[in-house]
BAKOLFI-71035 format. One line per 10 residues: number of its first residue (from 1); their letters; for each residue y, z, x of C-alpha. Coordinates in pm, 1 decimal. Layout:
<rs>
NUM> a> Y:Z:X  ...;
</rs>
This chain:
<rs>
1> xxxxxxxxxx> 9503.1:9163.3:11831.5  9871.8:9206.4:11768.8  10089.1:9266.2:11464.7  10298.0:8958.9:11384.7  10439.8:9054.8:11047.0  10424.9:9255.4:10732.8  10482.0:9201.5:10363.7  10678.5:9464.7:10172.8  10495.5:9594.6:9867.6  10534.0:9893.9:9633.6;
11> xxxxxxxxxx> 10168.5:10003.6:9637.5  10006.2:9859.1:9950.5  10079.5:9849.2:10317.2  10030.6:9480.7:10408.9  10008.8:9391.2:10776.7  9956.7:9050.6:10934.3  9769.4:9022.5:11264.7  9716.1:8739.6:11510.0  9433.2:8709.6:11762.1  9319.5:8397.8:11945.9;
21> xxxxxxxxxx> 9536.5:8173.4:11725.6  9375.2:8316.3:11410.6  9556.9:8514.0:11144.8  9435.4:8803.6:10935.0  9600.5:9014.9:10669.7  9514.0:9379.2:10601.5  9586.1:9559.1:10274.8  9585.5:9940.3:10277.0  9618.3:10168.3:9977.0  9599.0:10501.6:10153.7;
31> xxxxxxxxxx> 9225.3:10568.4:10153.8  9080.0:10218.6:10162.6  9156.8:9889.8:10326.1  9070.3:9523.4:10291.3  9106.6:9260.9:10562.7  9103.2:8885.2:10510.6  9059.8:8665.3:10816.0  9155.8:8301.5:10839.0  9004.0:8056.6:11086.7  9217.4:7860.4:11326.0;
41> xxxxxxxxxx> 9368.8:7567.4:11140.3  9340.0:7716.1:10790.3  9697.7:7843.1:10805.1  9963.0:7708.8:11036.5  10174.9:8024.0:11076.1  10275.2:8361.2:10938.9  10501.2:8204.6:10676.5  10209.1:7999.6:10544.8  10003.5:8316.8:10517.0  10285.3:8498.2:10337.4;
51> xxxxxxxxxx> 10314.7:8210.2:10091.5  9954.8:8251.3:9968.3  9995.6:8623.0:9897.5  10111.2:8571.6:9539.6  10061.1:8762.8:9212.5  9707.1:8626.3:9166.1  9605.0:8719.3:9520.3  9748.3:9068.8:9481.0  9578.2:9105.9:9142.6  9240.9:9030.5:9305.1;
61> xxxxxxxxxx> 9313.0:9275.4:9585.2  9399.2:9542.3:9326.3  9076.2:9480.3:9134.9  8872.9:9509.8:9454.0  9044.1:9838.6:9542.0  8963.7:9967.9:9194.8  8597.7:9868.2:9236.3  8588.5:10030.6:9580.7  8717.8:10354.8:9429.9  8458.7:10344.5:9150.0;
71> xxxxxxxxxx> 8179.2:10278.6:9399.9  8294.8:10566.2:9617.6  8314.9:10804.3:9319.6  7965.0:10712.5:9198.3  7827.4:10764.3:9548.4  7997.4:11102.2:9579.8  7869.1:11215.4:9239.2  7511.2:11118.1:9324.1  7524.7:11283.7:9666.4  7665.4:11604.8:9514.4;
81> xxxxxxxxxx> 7351.0:11646.5:9306.3  7172.1:11773.8:9615.3  7311.8:12090.4:9774.4  7446.4:12046.8:10121.6  7355.9:12313.9:10372.2  7606.7:12372.5:10646.4  7458.6:12462.3:10983.2  7480.9:12829.1:11075.0  7745.6:12886.0:11337.9  7720.9:13202.2:11541.8;
</rs>
């Protein structure tokens, strides 16, 4: 897998990868990431991939990141209800 491009964005790091003639795009917001993979033939090149990353696509990515954060917070709250015992280190 190799990096073949990126898309500048104010809130996300967006990286485009190519492997075996297939493209994928990864969105990172610091703590979480989302990767979308495209089969061979779905997109012809990096420019075609960049062209589909529009406001609607980014809005969906943002909503998914928000849901990921909520899910993580709920999981952390429920796991904090039980005390965690650290192993004794001598």
